[in-house]
Each structure stands twice: as structure tokens, then as C-alpha cells.
C-alpha positions, -999 to 999 in steps of 0.1 A, spaced: -760 310 -417 -780 281 -403 -766 258 -429 -731 268 -421 -737 261 -384 -753 228 -392 -723 218 -413 -698 229 -386 -718 208 -360 -717 178 -384 -679 181 -389 -671 184 -352 -694 155 -343 -679 133 -370 -644 141 -355 -658 132 -320 -672 99 -333 -641 91 -353 -616 97 -324 -640 85 -298 -646 91 -261 -610 102 -253 -614 131 -276 -647 141 -260 -631 140 -226 -600 159 -238 -623 188 -250 -639 191 -216 -606 189 -198 -591 216 -220 -620 238 -211 -611 233 -174 -575 245 -181 -585 272 -206 -617 288 -192 -623 309 -222 -633 278 -241 -671 272 -242 -681 243 -219 -717 244 -231 -707 238 -267 -684 209 -258 -711 193 -238 -736 197 -266 -711 182 -290 -705 152 -268 -743 146 -265 -748 149 -302 -718 126 -310 -724 99 -283 -760 102 -274 -777 118 -245 -767 93 -218 -731 85 -228 -725 122 -238 -739 133 -204 -717 108 -185 -685 117 -205 -691 154 -200 -699 151 -163 -669 129 -155 -646 151 -175 -657 184 -161 -656 170 -125 -620 157 -132 -610 191 -146 -623 209 -116 -605 185 -92 -572 188 -112 -575 226 -110 -583 224 -73 -552 202 -66 -529 223 -88 -537 255 -69 -539 237 -35 -505 220 -38 -485 247 -56 -499 281 -45 -518 278 -12 -487 280 10 -476 312 -9 -510 327 -3 -511 318 33 -477 334 39 -487 366 21 -521 367 40 -505 362 74 -504 399 81 -534 411 61 -565 408 82 -590 416 55 -576 389 32 -576 364 60 -613 371 67 -622 365 30 -601 333 29 -618 321 61 -653 327 45 -643 308 14 -627 279 35 -657 277 58 -685 280 32 -714 257 39 -715 225 18 -750 233 4 -740 268 -5 -709 256 -24 -730 230 -43 -754 258 -53 -727 281 -64 -711 253 -85 -746 243 -99 -753 278 -113 -748 277 -151 -731 311 -154 -708 308 -124 -671 309 -135 -661 274 -124 -624 281 -128 -626 308 -101 -643 285 -77 -617 258 -83 -589 282 -78 -604 299 -47 -612 265 -30 -577 252 -38 -559 283 -26 -576 283 8 -576 245 12 -613 239 13 -618 204 27 -612 179 -1 -643 159 7 -665 190 7 -651 202 -26 -653 167 -42 -689 161 -33 -699 197 -42 -684 193 -76 -700 158 -82 -734 171 -72 -732 206 -86 -719 196 -120 -749 173 -126 -772 203 -132 -745 222 -152 -741 193 -176 -778 188 -178 -784 225 -184 -758 228 -212 -765 195 -228 -802 192 -229 -813 228 -227 -783 239 -248 -798 272 -261 -781 305 -265 -777 327 -234 -804 351 -245 -829 324 -253 -823 306 -220 -829 338 -200 -861 347 -219 -876 313 -220 -897 308 -189 -897 269 -193 -860 269 -193 -858 291 -162 -883 269 -144 -864 238 -153 -832 254 -140 -848 264 -107 -861 228 -103 -825 215 -110 -811 239 -85 -837 229 -59 -828 192 -66 -791 198 -62 -797 218 -29 -818 190 -15 -793 163 -26 -765 183 -10 -785 185 23 -790 147 22 -754 139 15 -742 164 41 -764 147 67 -752 112 58 -715 121 55 -712 150 80 -692 171 56 -698 205 72 
């Protein structure tokens, strides 16, 4: 079984190396559109094919771009429809207000959690028209830890949860993203 997985990894990495960076970017963008695809696997392949630094940058830029495309898609095409439907539903309006007014640091942390469904966050923020700058900087900061987690720690879900070193590293990454979000919020006044 291990040999089969190793050969599959070699085949995919050779395709990535053969078709280059655009193919690596395309894989990550596809994951943003089709959320059932495994982001962690694509990030790991990019890092194997292009090295840790280039693979990290490719994966980070592509996943941020995919999130922004999803945000704009739902913001421009569906937010007005939702606003009209919610105009007479008080409970829905309260939920939408909570999402729209989420604190910058909290949004960064939600995005930074490895097992948070990013597509739902992108859709929700787009539908309720979360401030573009808030969403942009949240994605740019939060996706740093996601890409690092899936690229460098790239273990199976079960191993990641049971390995105390992995969990400590994840907590340190989350603390770092939270502090960074506070610094950026103070400098740019996003909230």
C-alpha cells in the first residue's frame, strides 16, 4: 500500500513539475470552486513539486485568490437576493448582522483553523457584504497558518489530532495569526 501511495505521489509531482506553477495554482483554485477536493493534498503536492518555499507561496496565493473569487461571486450575484428575502425575517437579519459585524481578529481565527470549511466562510461573508478590506486581510493572514499546517505538518487527520507536537504547533500558529491580526487591525483600523 505504501509503495502504491509513493508511486501516485511521484506521478502527480512529475505532472506538476512538467506543467509548472500554473498547474499547481489551478489545482488550488479548483479546490476553492469544488470544496470536496482536498486542499491539504494539493498543498502537499505543490510543496513536494516546487520545494517548501515556492510551494508555500504558490499555495498561499492560489488559496487566497480562490477565497476572494468566491467572496466576489456571492457578493455580486446573490447578496441583493438574500437582502430582499431577509428584509422581513428578523432572525435571519440578526444572523446576517452578526456575520457582517464579526470582529476582524475573530474572522482571522476562524479562517486560520485547519478544519473550518473555507467555502462556507467565503459564501457567508460575500452574501452579507462583509467589508472587503476586512475579508481580504483576514484571508491573507488566516491562510498563512492553513497552508503551513497542510504543507509542513501534512499528516492524516487522525495523526494530527493525536500528535501533541502537531497540536502545540497549531496552537502557536493560531496565536501568531491572532496577534498579527490585532497589529494589522490597529494599524489599518479595519474594525
